[in-house]
C-alpha positions as CSV (number, residue, x, y, z in Angstrom):
1,M,2.2,60.9,52.4
2,E,1.3,58.6,49.6
3,R,3.5,58.6,46.5
4,I,3.0,57.5,42.9
5,P,5.7,55.0,41.8
6,I,8.0,56.1,39.0
7,L,9.6,53.1,37.2
8,Q,12.6,53.3,34.9
9,M,12.7,51.3,31.7
10,G,15.9,52.1,29.8
11,E,15.9,55.8,29.0
12,F,12.3,56.2,29.9
13,L,10.4,56.8,33.1
14,I,6.9,55.2,33.4
15,V,4.2,56.5,35.8
16,T,1.0,54.6,36.2
17,I,-1.6,56.5,38.2
18,Q,-3.7,53.9,40.0
19,V,-5.3,56.2,42.6
20,D,-7.5,59.3,42.5
21,M,-5.4,62.3,42.1
22,Y,-5.6,65.1,44.6
23,D,-3.7,68.3,44.6
24,R,-0.9,67.3,47.1
25,L,-0.3,64.0,45.3
26,A,-0.1,65.8,41.9
27,M,2.4,68.2,43.3
28,A,4.5,65.4,44.8
29,L,4.4,63.6,41.4
30,H,5.6,66.8,39.7
31,N,8.5,67.2,42.1
32,D,9.4,63.5,42.0
33,L,9.5,63.4,38.2
34,T,11.7,66.5,38.1
35,T,14.2,64.8,40.4
36,Q,14.0,61.4,38.6
37,I,14.4,62.9,35.1
38,T,17.6,64.6,36.3
39,E,19.0,61.7,38.4
40,K,18.2,59.0,35.8
41,N,19.1,61.1,32.8
42,A,15.7,60.1,31.3
43,R,14.8,61.0,27.7
44,G,11.1,60.3,27.9
45,V,8.2,60.1,30.4
46,L,5.2,58.0,29.9
47,I,2.2,58.7,32.2
48,D,-0.7,56.2,32.2
49,I,-3.9,57.9,33.4
50,S,-6.3,55.1,32.3
51,S,-7.5,54.7,35.9
52,L,-8.5,58.3,36.2
53,D,-12.2,58.8,35.8
54,I,-12.2,62.5,36.8
55,V,-9.7,65.4,36.6
56,D,-10.0,69.0,37.5
57,S,-8.3,72.0,36.1
58,F,-5.5,71.8,38.6
59,I,-4.6,68.3,37.7
60,G,-4.7,69.2,34.0
61,R,-2.4,72.1,34.7
62,I,0.0,69.9,36.6
63,L,0.1,67.4,33.6
64,G,0.9,70.4,31.4
65,N,3.6,71.6,33.7
66,I,5.1,68.2,33.9
67,A,5.4,68.2,30.1
68,K,7.0,71.6,30.1
69,M,9.4,70.7,32.8
70,S,10.3,67.5,31.1
71,R,11.0,69.4,27.8
72,V,13.3,71.8,29.6
73,L,15.2,68.8,31.0
74,D,15.4,67.3,27.5
75,A,12.7,64.6,27.9
76,E,9.5,64.0,25.9
77,T,6.2,63.4,27.7
78,V,3.4,61.1,26.5
79,V,0.1,60.6,28.3
80,V,-1.7,57.4,27.6
81,G,-5.1,55.9,28.4
82,M,-7.1,59.1,28.7
83,Q,-10.8,58.2,29.2
84,P,-13.3,60.1,26.9
85,A,-14.9,61.7,30.0
86,V,-11.5,63.1,31.1
87,A,-10.8,64.5,27.6
88,I,-14.2,66.1,27.5
89,T,-13.7,67.6,30.9
90,L,-10.3,69.0,30.1
91,V,-11.7,70.6,26.9
92,E,-14.8,72.0,28.7
93,L,-12.5,73.5,31.4
94,G,-10.4,75.1,28.7
95,V,-7.2,73.3,29.9
96,C,-4.6,73.4,27.2
97,L,-2.2,70.5,27.3
98,T,0.5,72.1,25.3
99,G,3.6,70.0,24.9
100,I,1.9,66.8,25.8
101,R,1.6,64.1,23.3
102,T,-1.1,61.5,23.8
103,A,-1.6,57.9,22.8
104,L,-4.4,55.4,23.3
105,N,-2.4,52.9,25.2
106,V,1.0,52.1,26.7
107,E,2.2,50.3,23.6
108,R,1.5,53.2,21.3
109,G,2.9,55.6,23.9
110,M,6.2,53.8,24.0
111,A,6.3,53.7,20.2
112,L,6.0,57.5,20.2
113,L,8.8,57.9,22.8
114,R,11.1,55.6,20.8
115,A,10.3,57.4,17.6
116,S,11.1,60.8,19.1
117,L,14.3,59.4,20.6
118,S,15.5,58.0,17.3
119,K,14.5,61.3,15.5
120,A,16.5,63.2,18.1
121,S,19.6,61.0,17.7
122,E,19.5,61.7,13.9
123,S,19.4,65.5,14.6
124,P,22.6,67.4,14.0
125,T,22.3,69.0,17.4
126,T,24.0,67.3,20.3
127,R,22.6,66.7,23.7
128,Y,24.4,68.3,26.6
129,A,25.7,66.1,29.4
130,K,23.9,66.5,32.7
131,D,26.9,66.2,34.9
C-alpha cells in the first residue's frame, strides 16, 4: 500500500500530501503519525495539504483526529496550504477541525509551531519524558 512520507526536522514532523487522499491512505497516515510522534519525541506536526483539491467528511475527521492524537502525545498540529474550495467544503459538511491550527503556507506554519514550542518552554509545567 502507498504511504505518505513523514519527514523529521528537529522536533517537528512534516507531512506533505501530494496525492489524492482516500480512506485507507488517511488511516495509514493517522497510524504512522502516532508511531512517529512517539518514536521521534516530536513536539509539532505540520501537514501541508496544498495539493488537495477535494476532501470529504472522513478526511476532515481524520485531520481532526490527528490533531487530537498529537495533543494527547504532547505535540501541536498545524495544517497549511488549505485551498479555498477545501475550506468551503469542510464548512458546508459541518466538519469541525477542533485543535487544528492553520496557516497559509509552510513558512507561517513553522513559525506557529516554533512559537508554541517557545511558549511551552516558558510554561512552569514540565514535560514528562516518554521513556
